VMD Tcl script that draws the C-alpha trace (Angstrom):
set ca {
  {-62.29 -16.35 7.74}
  {-59.97 -13.77 7.79}
  {-56.74 -12.28 5.85}
  {-54.33 -13.56 8.05}
  {-53.22 -15.18 11.64}
  {-55.21 -12.31 14.47}
  {-58.04 -11.09 11.85}
  {-60.81 -13.19 12.92}
  {-59.35 -13.65 16.40}
  {-59.68 -9.45 16.86}
  {-62.43 -9.09 14.64}
  {-65.01 -11.54 16.25}
  {-63.02 -13.27 19.36}
  {-65.73 -13.27 21.45}
  {-68.24 -14.50 19.38}
  {-65.75 -17.68 18.13}
  {-65.03 -18.40 22.08}
  {-69.00 -18.13 22.54}
  {-70.06 -21.01 19.86}
  {-67.11 -23.25 20.58}
  {-68.16 -22.93 24.28}
  {-71.46 -23.53 23.37}
  {-70.09 -26.92 21.28}
  {-70.40 -25.79 18.14}
  {-67.58 -27.06 15.39}
  {-65.82 -23.63 14.97}
  {-63.50 -23.61 12.27}
  {-60.96 -20.11 11.74}
  {-59.58 -20.22 8.00}
  {-56.90 -18.14 7.29}
  {-56.13 -16.52 3.97}
  {-52.30 -16.18 4.06}
  {-49.45 -16.70 6.99}
  {-49.62 -12.71 7.05}
  {-46.26 -12.66 5.39}
  {-46.75 -8.87 3.71}
  {-48.38 -7.33 6.31}
  {-45.44 -6.15 8.68}
  {-43.26 -2.91 7.71}
  {-39.12 -3.23 7.04}
  {-39.72 -7.42 7.89}
  {-38.87 -10.26 5.51}
  {-42.32 -12.56 4.57}
  {-40.60 -15.17 6.57}
  {-40.00 -12.96 9.23}
  {-43.56 -11.37 9.04}
  {-44.75 -14.75 8.77}
  {-43.39 -16.23 12.26}
  {-44.49 -13.19 14.40}
  {-48.03 -13.99 12.89}
  {-47.80 -17.70 13.34}
  {-46.10 -16.66 17.15}
  {-48.93 -14.85 18.28}
  {-52.07 -17.24 17.04}
  {-54.61 -17.42 19.67}
  {-57.26 -19.27 17.06}
  {-56.55 -22.26 18.92}
  {-58.38 -21.01 21.54}
  {-61.14 -20.11 20.01}
  {-61.67 -22.60 17.26}
  {-61.97 -26.58 17.48}
  {-59.86 -26.22 14.46}
  {-57.73 -23.45 12.02}
  {-56.91 -23.73 8.55}
  {-54.15 -22.33 6.93}
  {-55.37 -21.91 2.58}
  {-51.92 -21.07 1.14}
  {-52.60 -18.32 -0.36}
  {-50.21 -15.95 -1.06}
  {-50.50 -11.74 -0.53}
  {-52.77 -10.54 -2.97}
  {-54.29 -13.60 -4.95}
  {-57.31 -13.46 -2.95}
  {-58.17 -10.18 -4.41}
  {-57.45 -10.79 -7.94}
  {-60.18 -13.57 -8.72}
  {-63.46 -13.83 -7.43}
  {-64.77 -14.56 -3.54}
  {-67.14 -17.93 -5.14}
  {-63.59 -19.58 -6.61}
  {-61.62 -18.86 -3.31}
  {-63.95 -20.59 -1.06}
  {-64.36 -23.63 -3.31}
  {-60.55 -24.15 -3.39}
  {-60.36 -24.27 0.32}
  {-64.05 -25.86 1.36}
  {-64.46 -28.06 -1.96}
  {-68.15 -26.40 -2.02}
}
mol new
graphics top color blue
foreach p $ca { graphics top sphere $p radius 0.5 }
foreach p [lrange $ca 0 end-1] q [lrange $ca 1 end] { graphics top cylinder $p $q radius 0.2 }
display resetview
């Protein structure tokens, strides 16, 4: 799970690739599209740049975008976010 596309890949890409190669059902979850993370870019421009650089499809069986907006996740308990995304 990462804040936006490229976080999980840059943080643990080797581990993701290894487990995928071993046949594990790896899923990467992105909390946001990364729309607030690039200075001097609108949210849509930043999200488009992040999307163009996604490499999760190389490293995982499945990718999910949770649809969070910047700052939403920090405003509520992690357990609530996990329940909303995974239903557990």
